N, C-alpha and C positions, 0 to 999 in steps of 0.2 A: 340889273346888278350883274357884275361879271363874276361868274363863279367858276371860270376856267382855271386850269392849272397855271396858265401865265397870267394871273391877275395882277393889275398893277398896284392893287392896295397891299400894303405891308401886313404880314401876319403879326398880330399883337400877342397871341398866346395860342398854343395848340397842343393836343393829345388826345389820348383815348378816354372815353367815358362811356357808361351805359345810358342809353335812352329808351325809356318806356314807350311803347307803340300806342297808338290811340284805340283802335276796334278791339284788339285781343289782348292788349295790356302786357305784352310779352317784353322782356328787357334784351335789347340787342347792344352788342359793343359797335361804337361808331367813333370815327376820327373827327374830332371837332377843331374848327380853325376860327379863331376870333379875330377879324378884321374891322377897321373902321367902318362901323354902320351895319355890320351883319355878324352872326354867328352862324357858321356853315357847317354841315356835317357830311361825311363821307363814309364810304363803306371800306376805304383803305388810306393808309398814311401817305401814299404817292400822290394824293388828291386828284386821281383820275376818275374815281366812280363817285360823283356827286349825288348827293340823294335830296337835300334840301337846305333852306337857310331861315333864320329868324332874323328879320330886321331889328337892329338895336336903335330904339327911338329915343327921343327926349326923356329925361329922368323921371318926369311926371307921367310918363306913359308906360313905365315899365316897373316890374316888381320881381325882386329876387327872394325867394322863401326858402327856409331851412324845413325839411320833412322829418317825421318821426321815422326811425329805422323800421325796416321790416324784420320782425324778430324771427322769420322762418329762413332768412337768407343773409349770410354774413356779406356776400358782395354787393348788398344794396343798403349798407349801414350808413352811408354818408350821402344821402339824397338831398337834392334841392330842385327848386323850380324856377325857370327864367319865364316870366310871364309878361305879355303885353296887354294893355288895357284894351278892352273891346271898342272903346271909342276911337282908337288909333289904328287905321289900317285893319278893319274889320273882316276885309275880304281874304285875309291870310291867317296862316297858323298862328294861334294865340299863346300857346304855352309849350315848353319843352320840360319834361320830367326826367331829370338826370340823376346820375349816381357815380360818385367817384370812388376810387379804390381806398383812399386814406382821408384823414381829417385834413390834413395839409393840403392834399390835392383839391379838395373841396374848396378850402379857403383861398387857394391860388386863383381858381377859376372865378370865384365869386368876386374877389379883388378885381381880377382883369375885366370883367364885364362891367363892373361899377366904374372903373376908370374909364372906360370908353363911353359910358352914359355920362359921366360929368367932365368929359374932355374939354368942352367949350366953356366950362365953368371953373377950371383950374384942376383937372382931373389927375394932375401929377401928385396932388396932395394926397394925404390919407383920407379914406372915405369919411371916417367919423368927422374929421375937420371940415371936409367939403359940406357934410350934411348940416353941422352946426352953424357953419357960415350962412348957407341958404335959409334955413328954417329959423336960425336965432334961438334955437333951443336944442338940449341934449338929445343925442341919438338913441335909438334902441339898444339898451344894454345886452340883449341876447344876441345881438350881431356885432357888438363892439369888436370881437377878435376878426371881424371880416372887414 
């Protein structure tokens, strides 16, 4: 995967989010870039200091979950997880625990990632419509606004 500043893949969505680390569970501000097939994160918005990336796989291999807010910290009130199934790419990082500054920002990120997931299945439509088309049943109402 080309993660250099001159990547040929067009940026679909980008911005600052907080990411929870694995070992010490600290929250760090990172600049995220969503490109076709990957969610990359950097230490800077100039895309110079690349840290890591999560491959965005087929819809049945990915899950996006809303998290309960951390009552002790206002800046972590809009948490969500982007998670890959262990059966798919098990040798790589499986989950990103993220926090947006606002509900609208979280919604925009979730929509952008889902659009990438369903790109080959009509990703330009609303997620709930795509989900209903694929499964033939109503979507999860708790995520209907996303």
